[in-house]
C-alpha positions in Angstrom: -18.7 76.1 120.9 -16.0 73.5 120.8 -16.0 70.7 123.3 -13.1 68.3 124.0 -13.7 65.4 126.4 -11.5 62.8 127.9 -12.3 59.1 127.9 -15.1 59.4 125.3 -15.4 56.8 122.5 -16.3 57.7 118.9 -19.6 55.8 119.1 -20.7 57.0 122.6 -23.0 59.9 121.3 -26.2 59.3 119.4 -24.9 61.5 116.6 -22.0 59.1 116.1 -24.1 55.9 116.3 -24.3 55.4 120.0 -26.6 57.1 122.5 -29.7 55.0 122.9 -28.0 52.1 121.2 -25.4 52.1 124.0 -28.0 52.6 126.8 -27.3 56.3 127.4 -29.3 58.7 125.3 -27.5 62.0 124.5 -30.3 64.2 123.0 -28.7 67.6 123.9 -25.3 66.8 122.5 -26.9 65.2 119.4 -28.7 68.5 118.8 -25.4 70.3 119.0 -24.1 68.0 116.3 -27.1 68.5 114.1 -26.7 72.3 114.3 -23.0 72.5 113.9 -19.9 70.9 112.4 -19.1 67.3 113.3 -15.4 66.5 113.4 -14.8 62.9 112.5 -11.1 62.5 112.3 -8.9 63.9 115.1 -6.1 61.5 115.8 -5.2 61.7 119.5 -2.2 60.8 121.6 -2.4 58.2 124.3 -2.4 60.9 127.0 -4.5 64.0 127.4 -1.7 66.7 127.5 -0.3 65.9 124.0 -3.8 65.7 122.5 -4.7 69.1 124.0 -1.4 70.6 123.0 -1.8 69.5 119.3 -5.3 70.9 119.2 -4.3 74.2 120.8 -1.1 74.8 118.7 -1.7 72.8 115.5 1.8 71.3 116.0 3.0 67.8 116.9 3.3 67.7 120.7 6.9 66.7 120.6 7.7 70.0 118.9 6.3 72.0 121.8 7.6 69.7 124.5 4.2 68.4 125.5 4.4 64.9 124.3 3.7 63.4 127.7 2.0 64.3 131.0 4.6 66.0 133.2 5.2 64.7 136.7 4.3 66.8 139.7 7.1 69.2 140.6 8.4 69.5 137.0 7.9 72.3 134.5 4.7 71.5 132.6 2.6 72.8 129.8 3.0 74.9 126.7 6.0 77.3 126.5 4.9 80.9 126.6 6.2 81.3 123.0 3.6 78.9 121.6 0.8 80.7 119.8 -2.6 79.0 120.7 -5.9 78.6 118.9 -7.4 80.7 121.7 -5.0 83.5 121.0 -5.7 83.3 117.3 -9.5 83.5 117.9 -9.1 86.2 120.5 -6.9 88.3 118.2 -9.6 87.9 115.5 -12.2 89.4 117.9 -13.9 86.2 119.2 -14.7 85.7 122.9 -13.0 82.7 124.3 -13.5 80.6 127.5 -12.2 77.4 128.9 -14.1 75.3 131.5 -12.7 72.1 132.9 -9.3 70.5 132.8 -6.6 72.6 131.2 -3.6 70.2 131.6 -1.3 72.5 129.5 0.6 74.3 132.3 0.1 75.1 136.0 2.6 78.0 136.3 0.9 81.5 136.2 2.3 82.3 132.8 1.0 79.0 131.4 -2.6 79.2 132.7 -5.6 79.6 130.2 -6.0 83.3 131.0 -2.5 83.9 129.8 -2.9 81.7 126.7 -5.7 83.5 124.9 -8.8 82.7 127.0 -10.8 85.6 128.2 -12.2 83.5 131.1 -11.9 80.1 132.5 -12.6 77.8 135.4 -11.1 74.4 136.1 -8.1 72.5 137.2 -4.7 73.3 135.7 -3.3 69.7 136.1 
C-alpha cells in the first residue's frame, strides 16, 4: 500500500512526530508506518501534478510535460508513451489500484485504467 496525500505536512502524523502533539491523533496511519517502510525524503513540486508525475514516472516533470497544472480545456496529463510505476508493477504481476485524485490526465487514453492501474475511482482533474 502506497499513499500519497495533498496538503499534508511532514510532522502531521504521529509516526513523524505530530499526531497527538498537533492535536490530531493518527493511530491507524501510525500503525501502517510501524509495519512498513517510511519514506522520509521525497522532494515535491509546488503543485500536485508535477509531484504525482515524478512519482509515477521517475522523471523530472518538465521532461514529461507535466511541470504545471494544465488549465481546463487544454491537453493535460502524462503522454501515452510515458511508462508508469503502475505499469511496471502490473507487468511484474502485482495488483494495482488508485483511489482519489488522479490529476495526470483527463482524456480517456490518459486515465488511470489506461496507465497501469487495474482499478480506480476518483476525479481525473
